[in-house]
N, CA, C and O atoms as a CHARMM CRD file, in Angstrom:
* protein
*
  312
    1    1 MET  N     11.31100  -4.47000 -21.02200 PROA 1      0.00000
    2    1 MET  CA    10.96300  -4.98900 -19.72000 PROA 1      0.00000
    3    1 MET  C     12.03100  -5.97300 -19.22700 PROA 1      0.00000
    4    1 MET  O     12.33500  -6.00100 -18.03500 PROA 1      0.00000
    5    2 ALA  N     12.59600  -6.76800 -20.11800 PROA 2      0.00000
    6    2 ALA  CA    13.60100  -7.75200 -19.71800 PROA 2      0.00000
    7    2 ALA  C     14.81500  -7.07600 -19.07900 PROA 2      0.00000
    8    2 ALA  O     15.35200  -7.56300 -18.08400 PROA 2      0.00000
    9    3 GLU  N     15.24000  -5.95900 -19.65200 PROA 3      0.00000
   10    3 GLU  CA    16.38800  -5.24000 -19.08100 PROA 3      0.00000
   11    3 GLU  C     16.09200  -4.76800 -17.66600 PROA 3      0.00000
   12    3 GLU  O     16.94900  -4.84000 -16.78500 PROA 3      0.00000
   13    4 GLN  N     14.87300  -4.28600 -17.45500 PROA 4      0.00000
   14    4 GLN  CA    14.49900  -3.79500 -16.12900 PROA 4      0.00000
   15    4 GLN  C     14.47600  -4.93200 -15.11000 PROA 4      0.00000
   16    4 GLN  O     14.91900  -4.76400 -13.97400 PROA 4      0.00000
   17    5 ILE  N     13.95800  -6.08400 -15.52100 PROA 5      0.00000
   18    5 ILE  CA    13.92100  -7.23400 -14.61300 PROA 5      0.00000
   19    5 ILE  C     15.34000  -7.65900 -14.25600 PROA 5      0.00000
   20    5 ILE  O     15.64800  -7.89200 -13.08700 PROA 5      0.00000
   21    6 LEU  N     16.19900  -7.76000 -15.26000 PROA 6      0.00000
   22    6 LEU  CA    17.59200  -8.14400 -15.00000 PROA 6      0.00000
   23    6 LEU  C     18.29100  -7.13900 -14.09500 PROA 6      0.00000
   24    6 LEU  O     19.05500  -7.51400 -13.20500 PROA 6      0.00000
   25    7 HSD  N     18.02500  -5.87000 -14.33000 PROA 7      0.00000
   26    7 HSD  CA    18.62500  -4.83300 -13.48000 PROA 7      0.00000
   27    7 HSD  C     18.16100  -5.00100 -12.03200 PROA 7      0.00000
   28    7 HSD  O     18.97100  -4.95200 -11.10600 PROA 7      0.00000
   29    8 ARG  N     16.85600  -5.19900 -11.84400 PROA 8      0.00000
   30    8 ARG  CA    16.33700  -5.37800 -10.48000 PROA 8      0.00000
   31    8 ARG  C     16.93300  -6.62000  -9.82000 PROA 8      0.00000
   32    8 ARG  O     17.24500  -6.60000  -8.62900 PROA 8      0.00000
   33    9 LEU  N     17.09200  -7.69900 -10.58900 PROA 9      0.00000
   34    9 LEU  CA    17.69100  -8.91000 -10.02400 PROA 9      0.00000
   35    9 LEU  C     19.14500  -8.67400  -9.63200 PROA 9      0.00000
   36    9 LEU  O     19.59300  -9.15100  -8.58800 PROA 9      0.00000
   37   10 ASN  N     19.87800  -7.94700 -10.45600 PROA 10     0.00000
   38   10 ASN  CA    21.28100  -7.65500 -10.13200 PROA 10     0.00000
   39   10 ASN  C     21.40200  -6.77200  -8.89500 PROA 10     0.00000
   40   10 ASN  O     22.23700  -7.02500  -8.02700 PROA 10     0.00000
   41   11 VAL  N     20.57400  -5.74400  -8.81500 PROA 11     0.00000
   42   11 VAL  CA    20.59600  -4.86600  -7.63800 PROA 11     0.00000
   43   11 VAL  C     20.14900  -5.64900  -6.40100 PROA 11     0.00000
   44   11 VAL  O     20.72000  -5.50000  -5.32100 PROA 11     0.00000
   45   12 SER  N     19.13000  -6.47700  -6.57300 PROA 12     0.00000
   46   12 SER  CA    18.65600  -7.30500  -5.45700 PROA 12     0.00000
   47   12 SER  C     19.75700  -8.21900  -4.95100 PROA 12     0.00000
   48   12 SER  O     19.88900  -8.43200  -3.74500 PROA 12     0.00000
   49   13 LYS  N     20.54100  -8.75400  -5.86100 PROA 13     0.00000
   50   13 LYS  CA    21.63500  -9.64200  -5.46000 PROA 13     0.00000
   51   13 LYS  C     22.64000  -8.89600  -4.58100 PROA 13     0.00000
   52   13 LYS  O     23.15900  -9.45800  -3.61600 PROA 13     0.00000
   53   14 GLY  N     22.91300  -7.64100  -4.91100 PROA 14     0.00000
   54   14 GLY  CA    23.79900  -6.83000  -4.07700 PROA 14     0.00000
   55   14 GLY  C     23.22400  -6.61000  -2.69400 PROA 14     0.00000
   56   14 GLY  O     23.92400  -6.76900  -1.69400 PROA 14     0.00000
   57   15 TYR  N     21.94800  -6.24300  -2.62900 PROA 15     0.00000
   58   15 TYR  CA    21.29800  -6.07600  -1.32800 PROA 15     0.00000
   59   15 TYR  C     21.25000  -7.40200  -0.57500 PROA 15     0.00000
   60   15 TYR  O     21.36400  -7.43000   0.65000 PROA 15     0.00000
   61   16 LEU  N     21.08300  -8.49100  -1.30500 PROA 16     0.00000
   62   16 LEU  CA    21.01800  -9.80200  -0.67700 PROA 16     0.00000
   63   16 LEU  C     22.34400 -10.16300  -0.01500 PROA 16     0.00000
   64   16 LEU  O     22.35700 -10.82500   1.02200 PROA 16     0.00000
   65   17 LYS  N     23.44800  -9.73700  -0.60100 PROA 17     0.00000
   66   17 LYS  CA    24.75900  -9.98800   0.01600 PROA 17     0.00000
   67   17 LYS  C     24.84300  -9.30500   1.37800 PROA 17     0.00000
   68   17 LYS  O     25.28400  -9.90900   2.35500 PROA 17     0.00000
   69   18 TRP  N     24.41700  -8.04200   1.43900 PROA 18     0.00000
   70   18 TRP  CA    24.42200  -7.32200   2.71800 PROA 18     0.00000
   71   18 TRP  C     23.47400  -7.99700   3.70600 PROA 18     0.00000
   72   18 TRP  O     23.82600  -8.22400   4.86400 PROA 18     0.00000
   73   19 THR  N     22.27900  -8.31100   3.24000 PROA 19     0.00000
   74   19 THR  CA    21.27200  -8.92300   4.09500 PROA 19     0.00000
   75   19 THR  C     21.77400 -10.25200   4.64400 PROA 19     0.00000
   76   19 THR  O     21.55600 -10.56400   5.81500 PROA 19     0.00000
   77   20 SER  N     22.44400 -11.03700   3.80600 PROA 20     0.00000
   78   20 SER  CA    22.98600 -12.32600   4.24500 PROA 20     0.00000
   79   20 SER  C     24.00700 -12.13700   5.35600 PROA 20     0.00000
   80   20 SER  O     23.97600 -12.84900   6.36000 PROA 20     0.00000
   81   21 LYS  N     24.90900 -11.18300   5.18000 PROA 21     0.00000
   82   21 LYS  CA    25.91500 -10.92300   6.21300 PROA 21     0.00000
   83   21 LYS  C     25.25100 -10.46200   7.50600 PROA 21     0.00000
   84   21 LYS  O     25.60200 -10.91600   8.59400 PROA 21     0.00000
   85   22 HSD  N     24.28700  -9.55600   7.37100 PROA 22     0.00000
   86   22 HSD  CA    23.62200  -9.00600   8.55200 PROA 22     0.00000
   87   22 HSD  C     22.83000 -10.08200   9.29200 PROA 22     0.00000
   88   22 HSD  O     22.98700 -10.24500  10.50200 PROA 22     0.00000
   89   23 PHE  N     21.98000 -10.81700   8.57100 PROA 23     0.00000
   90   23 PHE  CA    21.15500 -11.83300   9.22400 PROA 23     0.00000
   91   23 PHE  C     22.00200 -12.95900   9.81500 PROA 23     0.00000
   92   23 PHE  O     21.63900 -13.52100  10.84800 PROA 23     0.00000
   93   24 THR  N     23.11200 -13.29300   9.18500 PROA 24     0.00000
   94   24 THR  CA    24.01200 -14.30700   9.73600 PROA 24     0.00000
   95   24 THR  C     24.64000 -13.79300  11.02900 PROA 24     0.00000
   96   24 THR  O     24.74500 -14.53100  12.00800 PROA 24     0.00000
   97   25 ALA  N     25.05400 -12.53400  11.03200 PROA 25     0.00000
   98   25 ALA  CA    25.68900 -11.94400  12.21600 PROA 25     0.00000
   99   25 ALA  C     24.74700 -11.89600  13.41000 PROA 25     0.00000
  100   25 ALA  O     25.17700 -12.08000  14.54900 PROA 25     0.00000
  101   26 ILE  N     23.47300 -11.65100  13.16000 PROA 26     0.00000
  102   26 ILE  CA    22.52200 -11.56600  14.27300 PROA 26     0.00000
  103   26 ILE  C     21.72500 -12.86200  14.44100 PROA 26     0.00000
  104   26 ILE  O     20.77000 -12.92100  15.21500 PROA 26     0.00000
  105   27 ASN  N     22.13100 -13.89500  13.70500 PROA 27     0.00000
  106   27 ASN  CA    21.54700 -15.23400  13.81700 PROA 27     0.00000
  107   27 ASN  C     20.05400 -15.26600  13.49000 PROA 27     0.00000
  108   27 ASN  O     19.27800 -15.91500  14.19100 PROA 27     0.00000
  109   28 LYS  N     19.65900 -14.57800  12.44300 PROA 28     0.00000
  110   28 LYS  CA    18.27700 -14.63500  11.95300 PROA 28     0.00000
  111   28 LYS  C     18.24900 -15.48600  10.68200 PROA 28     0.00000
  112   28 LYS  O     17.95100 -14.99800   9.59200 PROA 28     0.00000
  113   29 LEU  N     18.56400 -16.75300  10.84900 PROA 29     0.00000
  114   29 LEU  CA    18.70800 -17.62800   9.69300 PROA 29     0.00000
  115   29 LEU  C     17.37900 -17.94700   9.02100 PROA 29     0.00000
  116   29 LEU  O     17.34700 -18.18400   7.81300 PROA 29     0.00000
  117   30 THR  N     16.28900 -17.95900   9.76700 PROA 30     0.00000
  118   30 THR  CA    14.97900 -18.19800   9.16700 PROA 30     0.00000
  119   30 THR  C     14.63900 -17.08300   8.19100 PROA 30     0.00000
  120   30 THR  O     14.17000 -17.34100   7.08300 PROA 30     0.00000
  121   31 GLU  N     14.87300 -15.85800   8.59800 PROA 31     0.00000
  122   31 GLU  CA    14.61500 -14.71000   7.72500 PROA 31     0.00000
  123   31 GLU  C     15.56000 -14.72300   6.52700 PROA 31     0.00000
  124   31 GLU  O     15.15100 -14.41100   5.40800 PROA 31     0.00000
  125   32 LEU  N     16.80300 -15.07800   6.75700 PROA 32     0.00000
  126   32 LEU  CA    17.77400 -15.17700   5.66800 PROA 32     0.00000
  127   32 LEU  C     17.33300 -16.22400   4.65000 PROA 32     0.00000
  128   32 LEU  O     17.37300 -15.97500   3.44600 PROA 32     0.00000
  129   33 ASN  N     16.91900 -17.38100   5.12300 PROA 33     0.00000
  130   33 ASN  CA    16.45200 -18.43300   4.21700 PROA 33     0.00000
  131   33 ASN  C     15.23300 -17.98500   3.42500 PROA 33     0.00000
  132   33 ASN  O     15.08400 -18.34400   2.25700 PROA 33     0.00000
  133   34 ARG  N     14.36300 -17.20500   4.05200 PROA 34     0.00000
  134   34 ARG  CA    13.15700 -16.72800   3.37600 PROA 34     0.00000
  135   34 ARG  C     13.51000 -15.80800   2.21000 PROA 34     0.00000
  136   34 ARG  O     12.99400 -15.98900   1.10700 PROA 34     0.00000
  137   35 VAL  N     14.38200 -14.82000   2.43700 PROA 35     0.00000
  138   35 VAL  CA    14.71000 -13.88900   1.35200 PROA 35     0.00000
  139   35 VAL  C     15.57100 -14.56700   0.28900 PROA 35     0.00000
  140   35 VAL  O     15.45800 -14.24500  -0.89400 PROA 35     0.00000
  141   36 ASN  N     16.42700 -15.50000   0.69700 PROA 36     0.00000
  142   36 ASN  CA    17.19400 -16.26100  -0.29200 PROA 36     0.00000
  143   36 ASN  C     16.26700 -17.07000  -1.19200 PROA 36     0.00000
  144   36 ASN  O     16.47000 -17.12900  -2.40500 PROA 36     0.00000
  145   37 ALA  N     15.25100 -17.69100  -0.60000 PROA 37     0.00000
  146   37 ALA  CA    14.29400 -18.48000  -1.38300 PROA 37     0.00000
  147   37 ALA  C     13.50400 -17.59000  -2.33900 PROA 37     0.00000
  148   37 ALA  O     13.25400 -17.97800  -3.48100 PROA 37     0.00000
  149   38 LEU  N     13.10900 -16.40400  -1.88400 PROA 38     0.00000
  150   38 LEU  CA    12.40400 -15.46900  -2.77100 PROA 38     0.00000
  151   38 LEU  C     13.25800 -15.13000  -3.98400 PROA 38     0.00000
  152   38 LEU  O     12.78900 -15.18300  -5.12100 PROA 38     0.00000
  153   39 TYR  N     14.50900 -14.78200  -3.73300 PROA 39     0.00000
  154   39 TYR  CA    15.41600 -14.44200  -4.83000 PROA 39     0.00000
  155   39 TYR  C     15.58400 -15.63200  -5.77500 PROA 39     0.00000
  156   39 TYR  O     15.51100 -15.48200  -6.99400 PROA 39     0.00000
  157   40 GLN  N     15.80800 -16.80200  -5.20700 PROA 40     0.00000
  158   40 GLN  CA    16.04800 -17.98500  -6.03900 PROA 40     0.00000
  159   40 GLN  C     14.82300 -18.33600  -6.87900 PROA 40     0.00000
  160   40 GLN  O     14.96000 -18.71300  -8.04200 PROA 40     0.00000
  161   41 ASN  N     13.62700 -18.21600  -6.30300 PROA 41     0.00000
  162   41 ASN  CA    12.40200 -18.50200  -7.05700 PROA 41     0.00000
  163   41 ASN  C     12.24300 -17.55400  -8.23600 PROA 41     0.00000
  164   41 ASN  O     11.84300 -17.97300  -9.32200 PROA 41     0.00000
  165   42 ILE  N     12.55100 -16.28800  -8.02800 PROA 42     0.00000
  166   42 ILE  CA    12.44400 -15.31000  -9.11500 PROA 42     0.00000
  167   42 ILE  C     13.49900 -15.59100 -10.17700 PROA 42     0.00000
  168   42 ILE  O     13.20800 -15.53900 -11.37100 PROA 42     0.00000
  169   43 ALA  N     14.71200 -15.88600  -9.75200 PROA 43     0.00000
  170   43 ALA  CA    15.77700 -16.20500 -10.71200 PROA 43     0.00000
  171   43 ALA  C     15.42900 -17.46400 -11.50200 PROA 43     0.00000
  172   43 ALA  O     15.66600 -17.52200 -12.70800 PROA 43     0.00000
  173   44 ASP  N     14.87400 -18.46400 -10.83800 PROA 44     0.00000
  174   44 ASP  CA    14.46700 -19.68800 -11.53300 PROA 44     0.00000
  175   44 ASP  C     13.36900 -19.40100 -12.55100 PROA 44     0.00000
  176   44 ASP  O     13.40500 -19.92400 -13.66500 PROA 44     0.00000
  177   45 SER  N     12.39900 -18.57700 -12.17800 PROA 45     0.00000
  178   45 SER  CA    11.32900 -18.20100 -13.11400 PROA 45     0.00000
  179   45 SER  C     11.90700 -17.50800 -14.33300 PROA 45     0.00000
  180   45 SER  O     11.47400 -17.75100 -15.45900 PROA 45     0.00000
  181   46 TRP  N     12.88500 -16.64400 -14.10600 PROA 46     0.00000
  182   46 TRP  CA    13.53900 -15.92800 -15.20500 PROA 46     0.00000
  183   46 TRP  C     14.21900 -16.91700 -16.15100 PROA 46     0.00000
  184   46 TRP  O     14.07100 -16.81900 -17.36900 PROA 46     0.00000
  185   47 HSD  N     14.95600 -17.85700 -15.59400 PROA 47     0.00000
  186   47 HSD  CA    15.70200 -18.81700 -16.41300 PROA 47     0.00000
  187   47 HSD  C     14.78900 -19.81500 -17.12400 PROA 47     0.00000
  188   47 HSD  O     15.19600 -20.44300 -18.10100 PROA 47     0.00000
  189   48 GLN  N     13.56000 -19.96100 -16.63700 PROA 48     0.00000
  190   48 GLN  CA    12.59000 -20.84100 -17.28500 PROA 48     0.00000
  191   48 GLN  C     11.68700 -20.05700 -18.23500 PROA 48     0.00000
  192   48 GLN  O     10.70700 -20.58900 -18.75700 PROA 48     0.00000
  193   49 PHE  N     12.02600 -18.79600 -18.45000 PROA 49     0.00000
  194   49 PHE  CA    11.25300 -17.90800 -19.32500 PROA 49     0.00000
  195   49 PHE  C      9.79500 -17.80700 -18.88300 PROA 49     0.00000
  196   49 PHE  O      8.89100 -17.68800 -19.71000 PROA 49     0.00000
  197   50 ASN  N      9.58200 -17.85700 -17.58000 PROA 50     0.00000
  198   50 ASN  CA     8.25400 -17.71100 -17.00200 PROA 50     0.00000
  199   50 ASN  C      8.12200 -16.26300 -16.53100 PROA 50     0.00000
  200   50 ASN  O      8.37900 -15.94400 -15.37000 PROA 50     0.00000
  201   51 PHE  N      7.71800 -15.40100 -17.45200 PROA 51     0.00000
  202   51 PHE  CA     7.71400 -13.97000 -17.17100 PROA 51     0.00000
  203   51 PHE  C      6.39400 -13.45100 -16.60100 PROA 51     0.00000
  204   51 PHE  O      6.26000 -12.25500 -16.33800 PROA 51     0.00000
  205   52 ALA  N      5.43000 -14.33300 -16.41200 PROA 52     0.00000
  206   52 ALA  CA     4.10200 -13.89600 -15.98200 PROA 52     0.00000
  207   52 ALA  C      4.15800 -13.04200 -14.71900 PROA 52     0.00000
  208   52 ALA  O      3.55600 -11.97000 -14.66600 PROA 52     0.00000
  209   53 ASN  N      4.86300 -13.50500 -13.72500 PROA 53     0.00000
  210   53 ASN  CA     4.93000 -12.76500 -12.46000 PROA 53     0.00000
  211   53 ASN  C      6.31900 -12.23700 -12.14800 PROA 53     0.00000
  212   53 ASN  O      6.51000 -11.56900 -11.13200 PROA 53     0.00000
  213   54 THR  N      7.29400 -12.52300 -13.00500 PROA 54     0.00000
  214   54 THR  CA     8.67800 -12.15000 -12.71500 PROA 54     0.00000
  215   54 THR  C      8.84800 -10.64500 -12.56200 PROA 54     0.00000
  216   54 THR  O      9.60300 -10.19500 -11.70100 PROA 54     0.00000
  217   55 ASP  N      8.16100  -9.86700 -13.37900 PROA 55     0.00000
  218   55 ASP  CA     8.27700  -8.40900 -13.28600 PROA 55     0.00000
  219   55 ASP  C      7.79600  -7.91700 -11.92800 PROA 55     0.00000
  220   55 ASP  O      8.50600  -7.19300 -11.23100 PROA 55     0.00000
  221   56 LYS  N      6.59100  -8.31400 -11.56200 PROA 56     0.00000
  222   56 LYS  CA     6.01300  -7.88600 -10.28000 PROA 56     0.00000
  223   56 LYS  C      6.83100  -8.42900  -9.10700 PROA 56     0.00000
  224   56 LYS  O      7.12800  -7.69800  -8.16300 PROA 56     0.00000
  225   57 ASP  N      7.18900  -9.69200  -9.16800 PROA 57     0.00000
  226   57 ASP  CA     7.94300 -10.30800  -8.07500 PROA 57     0.00000
  227   57 ASP  C      9.31100  -9.66300  -7.89000 PROA 57     0.00000
  228   57 ASP  O      9.76400  -9.47900  -6.76000 PROA 57     0.00000
  229   58 SER  N      9.97500  -9.31600  -8.99700 PROA 58     0.00000
  230   58 SER  CA    11.29400  -8.68900  -8.87700 PROA 58     0.00000
  231   58 SER  C     11.18100  -7.29100  -8.27500 PROA 58     0.00000
  232   58 SER  O     12.06800  -6.85500  -7.54200 PROA 58     0.00000
  233   59 ARG  N     10.09800  -6.59500  -8.58200 PROA 59     0.00000
  234   59 ARG  CA     9.86300  -5.27700  -7.96000 PROA 59     0.00000
  235   59 ARG  C      9.67400  -5.41800  -6.45300 PROA 59     0.00000
  236   59 ARG  O     10.26200  -4.67400  -5.66800 PROA 59     0.00000
  237   60 GLU  N      8.84600  -6.38200  -6.06500 PROA 60     0.00000
  238   60 GLU  CA     8.56000  -6.58600  -4.64300 PROA 60     0.00000
  239   60 GLU  C      9.80900  -7.02000  -3.87800 PROA 60     0.00000
  240   60 GLU  O     10.05800  -6.55200  -2.76700 PROA 60     0.00000
  241   61 LEU  N     10.58700  -7.91200  -4.47600 PROA 61     0.00000
  242   61 LEU  CA    11.81400  -8.37100  -3.82600 PROA 61     0.00000
  243   61 LEU  C     12.79600  -7.22500  -3.63600 PROA 61     0.00000
  244   61 LEU  O     13.35100  -7.05200  -2.55200 PROA 61     0.00000
  245   62 LEU  N     13.00900  -6.44900  -4.68200 PROA 62     0.00000
  246   62 LEU  CA    13.93700  -5.32400  -4.57900 PROA 62     0.00000
  247   62 LEU  C     13.47100  -4.34100  -3.51700 PROA 62     0.00000
  248   62 LEU  O     14.27700  -3.83700  -2.73500 PROA 62     0.00000
  249   63 SER  N     12.19000  -4.07200  -3.48900 PROA 63     0.00000
  250   63 SER  CA    11.64500  -3.15300  -2.49000 PROA 63     0.00000
  251   63 SER  C     11.87600  -3.68900  -1.07300 PROA 63     0.00000
  252   63 SER  O     12.27200  -2.94100  -0.18000 PROA 63     0.00000
  253   64 GLU  N     11.62900  -4.96900  -0.87800 PROA 64     0.00000
  254   64 GLU  CA    11.81400  -5.56300   0.45100 PROA 64     0.00000
  255   64 GLU  C     13.28000  -5.56700   0.86800 PROA 64     0.00000
  256   64 GLU  O     13.60200  -5.21500   2.00300 PROA 64     0.00000
  257   65 LEU  N     14.16800  -5.96000  -0.03900 PROA 65     0.00000
  258   65 LEU  CA    15.59100  -5.99900   0.29900 PROA 65     0.00000
  259   65 LEU  C     16.14700  -4.60200   0.54400 PROA 65     0.00000
  260   65 LEU  O     16.98500  -4.40900   1.42500 PROA 65     0.00000
  261   66 ARG  N     15.68400  -3.64000  -0.22600 PROA 66     0.00000
  262   66 ARG  CA    16.12400  -2.25600  -0.02700 PROA 66     0.00000
  263   66 ARG  C     15.67000  -1.75800   1.35000 PROA 66     0.00000
  264   66 ARG  O     16.42400  -1.08000   2.04700 PROA 66     0.00000
  265   67 ALA  N     14.44300  -2.09600   1.73500 PROA 67     0.00000
  266   67 ALA  CA    13.93100  -1.68500   3.04600 PROA 67     0.00000
  267   67 ALA  C     14.73200  -2.34000   4.17400 PROA 67     0.00000
  268   67 ALA  O     15.05700  -1.68700   5.16600 PROA 67     0.00000
  269   68 ILE  N     15.04800  -3.61900   4.02500 PROA 68     0.00000
  270   68 ILE  CA    15.86100  -4.31200   5.03500 PROA 68     0.00000
  271   68 ILE  C     17.22800  -3.65000   5.14100 PROA 68     0.00000
  272   68 ILE  O     17.71900  -3.40200   6.24200 PROA 68     0.00000
  273   69 PHE  N     17.84200  -3.36400   3.99500 PROA 69     0.00000
  274   69 PHE  CA    19.15400  -2.71900   3.99100 PROA 69     0.00000
  275   69 PHE  C     19.09100  -1.36700   4.69100 PROA 69     0.00000
  276   69 PHE  O     19.90400  -1.07700   5.56800 PROA 69     0.00000
  277   70 ASN  N     18.12700  -0.54500   4.30200 PROA 70     0.00000
  278   70 ASN  CA    18.02900   0.79300   4.89200 PROA 70     0.00000
  279   70 ASN  C     17.81700   0.72500   6.40000 PROA 70     0.00000
  280   70 ASN  O     18.39800   1.51500   7.14400 PROA 70     0.00000
  281   71 LYS  N     17.00100  -0.19900   6.84800 PROA 71     0.00000
  282   71 LYS  CA    16.72600  -0.33300   8.27800 PROA 71     0.00000
  283   71 LYS  C     17.95000  -0.86000   9.03200 PROA 71     0.00000
  284   71 LYS  O     18.30400  -0.32600  10.08300 PROA 71     0.00000
  285   72 THR  N     18.58700  -1.88600   8.51300 PROA 72     0.00000
  286   72 THR  CA    19.69400  -2.51600   9.23100 PROA 72     0.00000
  287   72 THR  C     20.98700  -1.73400   9.11400 PROA 72     0.00000
  288   72 THR  O     21.78300  -1.72000  10.05400 PROA 72     0.00000
  289   73 PHE  N     21.21500  -1.08800   7.99200 PROA 73     0.00000
  290   73 PHE  CA    22.44600  -0.31900   7.81500 PROA 73     0.00000
  291   73 PHE  C     22.48000   0.84900   8.78700 PROA 73     0.00000
  292   73 PHE  O     23.52600   1.15800   9.35900 PROA 73     0.00000
  293   74 LYS  N     21.33600   1.49700   8.97300 PROA 74     0.00000
  294   74 LYS  CA    21.26400   2.60800   9.92400 PROA 74     0.00000
  295   74 LYS  C     21.57100   2.12500  11.33900 PROA 74     0.00000
  296   74 LYS  O     22.26000   2.81200  12.09300 PROA 74     0.00000
  297   75 LYS  N     21.06200   0.94300  11.70400 PROA 75     0.00000
  298   75 LYS  CA    21.31900   0.39700  13.03700 PROA 75     0.00000
  299   75 LYS  C     22.79400   0.07200  13.22100 PROA 75     0.00000
  300   75 LYS  O     23.35500   0.30800  14.29100 PROA 75     0.00000
  301   76 GLU  N     23.42200  -0.46900  12.18300 PROA 76     0.00000
  302   76 GLU  CA    24.83700  -0.84700  12.28800 PROA 76     0.00000
  303   76 GLU  C     25.73800   0.37200  12.38700 PROA 76     0.00000
  304   76 GLU  O     26.81100   0.30000  12.98600 PROA 76     0.00000
  305   77 LYS  N     25.32000   1.48500  11.81100 PROA 77     0.00000
  306   77 LYS  CA    26.14500   2.69500  11.84400 PROA 77     0.00000
  307   77 LYS  C     26.10900   3.36200  13.21200 PROA 77     0.00000
  308   77 LYS  O     26.97700   4.17600  13.52600 PROA 77     0.00000
  309   78 LYS  N     25.10500   3.02300  14.03600 PROA 78     0.00000
  310   78 LYS  CA    24.96800   3.65400  15.36200 PROA 78     0.00000
  311   78 LYS  C     25.96400   3.10500  16.33600 PROA 78     0.00000
  312   78 LYS  O     25.98900   3.52200  17.49400 PROA 78     0.00000
């Protein structure tokens, strides 16, 4: 399970880079701060060995960031 959580966090970090650039470009800083805080809270839980919700939270974060990427990337390509 630990490998899967780390993998999701690493992939999420990649999506977060795109999301940060996109939200900064369109000036959606509130939304950017929200997803950054979600990522940071999960990473902090991981580093504190608080695994109770880290698995579920990392799944939800990855799903949300992937959805944001898919939605915004398609718009940028138009």
